[in-house]
C-alpha positions as CSV (number, residue, x, y, z in Angstrom):
1,M,96.3,61.9,-24.1
2,K,97.6,63.8,-27.1
3,I,94.5,66.1,-27.1
4,I,95.0,66.7,-23.4
5,R,98.8,67.6,-23.8
6,L,98.0,70.0,-26.6
7,A,95.4,71.7,-24.6
8,L,98.0,72.4,-21.7
9,I,100.5,73.6,-24.0
10,T,97.9,76.3,-25.5
11,S,97.0,77.4,-22.1
12,I,100.6,77.8,-20.9
13,S,101.4,79.6,-23.9
14,L,98.4,82.0,-23.7
15,L,99.5,82.7,-19.9
16,L,102.8,83.6,-20.6
17,Q,101.7,85.8,-23.4
18,A,99.2,87.7,-21.4
19,E,101.7,88.1,-18.6
20,E,104.3,89.5,-21.0
21,I,101.8,92.0,-22.3
22,S,101.0,92.9,-18.7
23,I,104.3,93.5,-18.1
24,S,104.9,95.7,-21.2
25,Q,101.8,97.6,-20.3
26,I,102.8,98.4,-16.9
27,N,106.2,99.7,-18.3
28,S,104.1,101.7,-20.8
29,N,102.2,103.1,-17.9
30,Y,105.2,103.9,-15.9
31,E,106.7,105.7,-18.8
32,D,103.6,107.8,-19.6
33,I,103.4,109.0,-16.0
34,K,106.8,109.9,-15.9
35,K,106.4,111.8,-19.4
36,G,102.9,113.5,-17.9
37,K,105.0,114.8,-14.6
38,T,107.7,116.1,-17.0
39,Y,105.1,117.8,-19.1
40,L,103.4,119.4,-16.2
41,K,106.9,120.6,-14.7
42,N,107.4,122.4,-18.0
43,N,104.0,123.8,-18.2
44,N,102.8,121.6,-21.1
45,I,99.3,121.1,-19.6
46,N,97.7,119.6,-22.8
47,L,100.4,117.0,-23.3
48,A,100.4,116.3,-19.6
49,I,96.5,115.6,-19.6
50,A,97.1,113.4,-22.5
51,A,99.7,111.4,-21.1
52,F,97.8,110.6,-17.7
53,E,94.5,109.9,-19.7
54,R,96.6,107.3,-21.9
55,V,97.5,105.6,-18.7
56,L,93.8,105.4,-17.6
57,M,92.7,103.9,-21.1
58,Y,94.7,100.6,-19.8
59,D,94.6,100.9,-16.2
60,T,91.5,102.6,-14.9
61,E,92.2,102.3,-11.4
62,N,95.7,103.9,-11.5
63,D,95.6,106.5,-8.5
64,T,98.8,108.3,-9.5
65,A,97.3,109.4,-12.7
66,K,93.8,110.4,-11.2
67,F,95.6,112.6,-8.7
68,Y,97.8,114.2,-11.0
69,L,94.7,115.1,-13.5
70,G,92.8,116.2,-10.2
71,K,95.6,118.6,-9.7
72,I,95.5,120.1,-13.2
73,F,91.9,120.5,-13.2
74,E,92.1,122.3,-10.1
75,K,94.5,124.6,-11.4
76,Q,92.4,125.3,-14.4
77,N,89.4,126.2,-12.0
78,N,87.4,123.1,-13.4
79,I,86.6,122.2,-9.8
80,K,83.7,119.9,-10.9
81,L,86.2,117.7,-12.9
82,A,88.9,117.9,-10.2
83,R,86.6,116.8,-7.9
84,R,85.5,113.9,-9.6
85,Y,89.3,112.5,-10.2
86,F,90.1,113.3,-6.4
87,A,87.0,111.1,-5.4
88,S,87.6,108.2,-7.5
89,I,91.2,107.6,-5.8
90,K,90.8,104.4,-3.7
91,N,94.1,104.1,-2.3
92,P,95.6,107.3,-1.9
93,T,99.1,107.7,-0.1
94,P,99.6,110.2,2.8
95,A,100.9,112.9,0.6
96,M,97.9,112.5,-1.8
97,Q,95.3,112.3,0.8
98,K,96.7,115.7,2.3
99,E,96.4,117.6,-0.7
100,I,92.8,116.2,-1.5
101,S,91.7,116.9,2.3
102,E,92.8,120.7,1.4
103,F,91.0,120.6,-1.9
104,E,87.8,119.4,-0.1
105,K,88.1,122.2,2.9
106,K,88.6,124.6,0.0
107,Y,85.8,123.7,-2.3
108,P,83.2,121.6,-0.1
109,E,80.1,120.7,-2.2
110,R,77.5,122.2,0.2
111,H,79.1,124.0,3.2
112,L,78.1,127.0,5.6
113,R,81.3,128.8,6.9
114,F,82.3,132.1,8.5
115,D,85.2,134.3,7.6
116,I,86.2,137.1,9.7
117,Y,89.0,140.0,8.7
118,L,90.1,142.1,11.5
119,K,92.4,145.2,10.6
120,V,93.7,147.9,13.2
121,G,96.3,150.4,12.4
122,A,97.6,153.8,12.6
123,K,99.1,156.6,10.1
124,V,100.9,159.7,10.2
125,D,99.6,162.5,8.0
126,S,102.5,165.0,6.9
127,N,99.4,167.6,5.7
128,I,96.2,166.8,7.6
129,N,94.4,169.5,5.8
130,N,95.2,168.9,2.4
131,T,96.8,172.6,1.8
132,T,99.9,173.8,0.2
133,D,102.0,176.5,0.9
134,N,101.3,179.2,3.7
135,E,99.0,181.5,1.6
136,E,95.7,183.3,2.3
137,W,93.0,182.7,-0.4
138,S,90.3,185.4,-0.5
139,I,87.5,186.6,-2.7
140,I,85.4,189.7,-2.5
141,E,81.7,188.9,-1.8
142,N,79.0,191.6,-1.4
143,D,81.8,194.0,-0.9
144,K,83.4,192.3,1.8
145,K,86.8,190.1,1.6
146,K,85.9,186.5,2.8
147,T,88.7,184.1,3.7
148,I,87.9,180.6,1.8
149,Y,91.2,178.9,2.5
150,N,94.0,179.7,5.1
151,N,96.9,177.4,4.6
152,N,98.6,178.6,7.9
153,D,96.4,175.6,9.2
154,K,98.8,173.1,7.3
155,K,100.2,170.5,10.0
156,V,101.0,167.1,10.5
157,G,98.2,164.7,11.7
158,F,97.9,161.3,13.5
159,I,95.1,158.8,12.2
160,V,93.9,155.6,14.0
161,N,91.8,153.4,12.0
162,G,90.0,150.0,12.4
163,L,88.1,147.5,10.2
164,V,86.0,144.6,11.1
165,V,84.6,142.2,8.1
166,F,82.1,139.3,8.8
167,S,81.1,137.1,6.2
168,P,79.0,133.9,6.2
169,V,79.6,132.2,3.1
170,Y,77.6,129.2,1.7
171,Y,79.1,126.9,-0.7
172,L,77.0,125.3,-3.3
173,K,79.4,122.8,-5.2
174,E,81.8,125.3,-6.8
175,N,79.4,128.5,-6.4
176,R,79.5,130.9,-3.4
177,I,76.9,132.9,-1.8
178,I,78.4,135.5,0.4
179,N,76.9,137.9,2.9
180,T,79.6,140.5,3.7
181,F,79.1,142.8,6.8
182,S,81.7,145.4,7.5
183,V,82.2,148.2,10.1
184,Y,85.1,150.8,9.4
185,G,86.2,153.7,11.8
186,K,88.7,156.4,11.4
187,N,89.5,159.1,14.1
188,V,91.8,161.9,13.0
189,L,93.3,163.2,16.3
190,N,94.3,166.7,14.8
191,N,91.2,167.4,12.7
192,S,88.0,165.9,14.1
193,D,86.2,167.2,10.8
194,E,87.8,164.1,9.0
195,N,86.5,161.6,11.3
196,I,84.2,159.0,9.8
197,A,82.2,155.8,10.6
198,V,80.9,153.4,7.7
199,F,78.7,150.3,8.0
200,S,78.5,148.1,4.7
201,Y,76.4,145.3,3.7
202,M,77.2,143.5,0.8
203,P,75.4,140.4,-0.6
204,S,77.3,138.7,-3.6
205,F,76.9,135.5,-5.7
206,K,79.8,133.9,-7.2
207,H,79.7,131.1,-10.2
208,K,81.9,129.8,-12.6
209,F,81.2,129.5,-16.4
210,H,83.8,127.5,-18.2
211,N,87.0,129.2,-17.2
212,I,85.4,132.5,-16.5
213,N,84.4,133.7,-12.7
214,F,81.5,135.9,-12.3
215,Q,80.6,137.9,-9.2
216,H,77.3,139.8,-9.1
217,S,77.0,141.9,-5.9
218,F,74.8,144.8,-4.3
219,N,76.9,146.9,-1.8
220,Y,74.9,149.4,0.8
221,N,77.1,152.0,2.5
222,Y,75.9,154.1,5.5
223,V,78.5,156.6,5.9
224,R,78.4,159.4,9.2
225,Y,81.0,162.1,9.2
226,A,82.1,164.0,12.4
227,N,80.2,167.1,11.0
228,E,76.9,165.1,11.5
229,S,76.2,164.7,7.8
230,Y,75.2,161.4,6.5
231,L,75.5,159.5,3.5
232,D,73.7,156.6,1.8
233,R,75.7,155.0,-1.1
234,F,74.1,152.1,-3.1
235,E,76.3,150.0,-5.7
236,L,75.2,147.3,-8.2
237,N,78.6,145.6,-9.4
238,E,79.4,143.0,-12.1
239,K,82.8,141.6,-11.9
240,I,84.4,139.3,-14.5
241,D,87.9,137.4,-14.1
242,F,89.5,134.9,-16.1
243,N,93.0,133.2,-17.3
244,F,94.1,133.8,-20.7
245,L,97.1,133.2,-22.7
246,K,99.8,131.8,-20.5
247,D,100.2,133.2,-16.8
248,H,97.9,136.1,-17.6
249,T,94.7,137.1,-15.4
250,S,92.1,139.7,-16.4
251,V,89.7,141.2,-14.0
252,S,86.9,143.8,-15.3
253,N,84.3,145.4,-13.1
254,L,81.2,147.5,-13.9
255,S,79.4,149.4,-11.3
256,L,76.1,151.7,-11.2
257,F,76.1,153.6,-8.0
258,M,73.9,156.5,-6.3
259,N,74.8,158.7,-3.5
260,K,71.8,160.0,-1.4
261,Y,72.9,162.7,1.4
262,I,70.2,162.7,3.9
263,Q,70.6,165.9,5.3
264,N,71.4,167.8,2.0
265,D,69.6,166.2,-1.0
266,S,70.5,168.8,-3.2
267,N,73.9,167.1,-3.6
268,N,72.5,163.6,-4.6
269,Y,74.2,162.1,-7.7
270,Y,74.3,159.1,-9.9
271,G,77.5,157.6,-11.7
272,I,78.5,154.6,-13.4
273,A,82.3,153.1,-13.6
274,F,84.2,150.7,-15.2
275,D,87.9,149.5,-14.9
276,T,89.9,146.6,-16.2
277,S,93.2,145.1,-15.3
278,V,95.7,142.7,-16.5
279,T,98.1,140.8,-14.3
280,K,101.1,138.7,-15.6
281,H,102.4,136.0,-13.6
282,L,106.2,136.3,-14.3
283,L,107.3,133.7,-11.6
284,K,105.7,131.6,-8.9
285,N,106.1,134.6,-6.6
286,F,106.2,138.0,-8.7
287,D,103.1,139.4,-10.5
288,I,102.9,142.9,-12.5
289,G,99.5,144.2,-13.8
290,L,98.3,147.2,-15.4
291,K,94.9,148.8,-15.2
292,V,92.8,151.6,-16.5
293,G,89.3,152.9,-15.8
294,I,86.7,155.6,-16.2
295,E,84.1,156.9,-14.1
296,N,81.2,159.5,-14.9
297,T,78.6,161.0,-12.5
298,I,75.4,163.0,-13.2
299,K,74.0,165.3,-10.6
300,E,70.3,164.8,-9.3
301,K,69.4,168.6,-9.1
302,E,70.7,171.7,-10.7
303,E,71.7,173.6,-7.4
304,A,74.3,170.7,-6.7
305,Q,77.8,171.7,-6.7
306,N,81.2,169.8,-7.7
307,V,79.3,166.5,-7.8
308,E,79.3,166.0,-11.5
309,Y,82.6,165.0,-13.0
310,T,84.4,162.6,-15.4
311,L,87.1,160.5,-13.8
312,Y,90.0,158.7,-15.9
313,K,92.2,156.3,-14.2
314,A,95.4,154.3,-15.0
315,G,97.7,152.4,-13.0
316,I,100.5,149.9,-12.7
317,N,101.0,147.7,-9.9
318,S,103.5,144.7,-8.8
319,R,103.8,142.2,-6.0
320,L,106.7,140.0,-4.8
321,E,107.0,137.4,-2.2
322,I,110.3,136.7,-0.6
323,F,111.4,135.4,2.7
324,S,108.1,135.1,4.2
325,R,107.2,138.8,3.1
326,E,105.0,140.2,0.5
327,L,106.2,143.5,-0.9
328,K,103.6,145.6,-3.1
329,L,104.4,148.7,-5.0
330,S,101.7,150.8,-7.0
331,A,101.7,153.7,-9.1
332,D,98.1,155.4,-9.8
333,Y,97.2,158.3,-12.1
334,N,94.0,160.2,-11.7
335,L,92.5,162.7,-14.2
336,K,89.2,164.5,-12.6
337,K,87.4,166.9,-14.5
338,Y,84.4,168.6,-13.0
339,N,81.5,169.6,-15.1
340,D,80.3,172.2,-12.8
341,I,81.5,175.8,-12.4
342,N,83.3,176.1,-9.1
343,P,81.5,178.9,-7.2
344,Y,84.3,180.8,-6.0
345,F,86.6,181.1,-9.4
346,Q,84.0,180.8,-11.7
347,E,86.0,178.2,-13.6
348,K,85.7,174.3,-14.0
349,Q,88.3,172.4,-11.8
350,T,90.4,169.8,-13.1
351,D,92.6,167.5,-10.8
352,K,95.4,165.5,-11.7
353,K,96.6,163.2,-9.0
354,I,99.5,161.0,-8.6
355,D,99.4,158.1,-5.9
356,L,102.6,156.1,-5.1
357,K,102.1,153.1,-2.5
358,F,104.7,150.6,-1.4
359,S,103.8,148.2,1.4
360,I,105.7,145.3,3.2
361,S,103.7,142.6,4.8
362,S,105.0,139.8,7.2
363,K,103.4,136.4,7.2
364,G,102.3,134.5,10.4
365,F,99.8,134.2,12.7
366,F,99.2,137.8,12.5
367,I,100.0,140.1,9.2
368,Y,102.2,143.0,10.3
369,Q,102.0,145.5,7.5
370,T,104.1,148.6,6.9
371,E,102.7,151.3,4.3
372,I,104.4,154.4,2.8
373,E,102.1,156.5,0.5
374,Y,102.8,159.7,-1.5
375,I,99.9,161.8,-3.0
376,N,100.5,164.6,-5.2
377,N,97.2,166.6,-6.3
378,I,97.9,169.3,-9.0
379,S,95.0,171.6,-9.5
380,N,94.2,174.4,-12.1
381,L,92.6,176.3,-9.0
382,K,95.8,176.7,-6.9
383,P,94.1,176.2,-3.5
384,Y,93.1,172.8,-4.3
385,S,96.7,171.5,-4.8
386,Y,98.5,169.7,-2.4
387,N,100.9,166.7,-1.4
388,K,101.4,164.7,1.4
389,W,103.2,161.6,2.8
390,L,101.2,159.2,4.7
391,I,103.1,156.7,6.9
392,G,101.1,153.7,8.7
393,F,101.4,150.1,10.3
394,N,98.9,147.7,10.4
395,I,98.1,144.5,12.2
396,I,95.8,142.1,10.2
397,K,94.2,139.1,11.2
398,T,91.8,136.7,9.2
399,F,89.7,133.6,10.5
400,K,88.6,131.2,7.6
401,G,86.1,128.4,7.7
402,L,84.8,129.0,11.3
């Protein structure tokens, strides 16, 4: 009898001790989740991960810890690990389920979808002929005066343009295979020589390695001008973007390209271009960035003119979202040095171009965009200098996941 009584007392003592430990651990898990949320709010990502993982060490079925770890790794673009945590949640709350569904829609494991981008717009050009003051430039050729520029043609122009982009997108886990077809048309009512139509096809493959995104692409453009000239342009592109430091994004792009003129192959040329940019995310809705680049071309034949050049590029841009509006402001400076001798002036041409652009877009079922642009091109050969204002309005609609 004494032995039975001792056994009962021992069992009850162990149960009470286990319950005390369990309650203590529950309190500890609650504190770790609370700490993890605080760390996450203050952008202390590593401490937040450690806090949520500590919860799972003692409570492997804690859905709250799994959910926040999934959100953290999604933000770090570690889609594979984020998917693993989201998939392991057994009893999500309605709020959790909503975000998990959005994640699965954005990053399906294997899925074919279609994206369509539509844009139509109109623009007023203050100097449709890209000329300066009312002057007449002439040269003497074979003892006869030949007019090469007549700036009395300077006038305001009106442009109508449209763009349609169709993209079948195949998702293979977090990798994407994209085939992009696009058609662009521009009609200049006051200067039909500036009319243009462009058909483009660009297959590309996007994949991720650690925190670096790679995009390999080939781009083909068929261009038809109003003067019935044709151009084939081929490009090989390698694009890399990644996040570094805190709230910074870097994007670099390397391109090899070739322009082939169907009717006049003497102007064919090849080129290489490289540009890189850094964007600082100052606030949740405010970005500012810097970019630099260089482009160099080599002509295919000696008789080609004005196709061999070196172009240096620099710019600054910013983006602000406020009251359902997106504001963008950019300033670009291009220095273009031609390696060919200009046939009219027997000099090498150098152009310095400043391009200031501001746009405001409203968000909704349609995006309504207003653009204001100022261009000033300063050349050492005066007839090639010009300045102009462009004011435009666009309507944009994107369909994703069709």
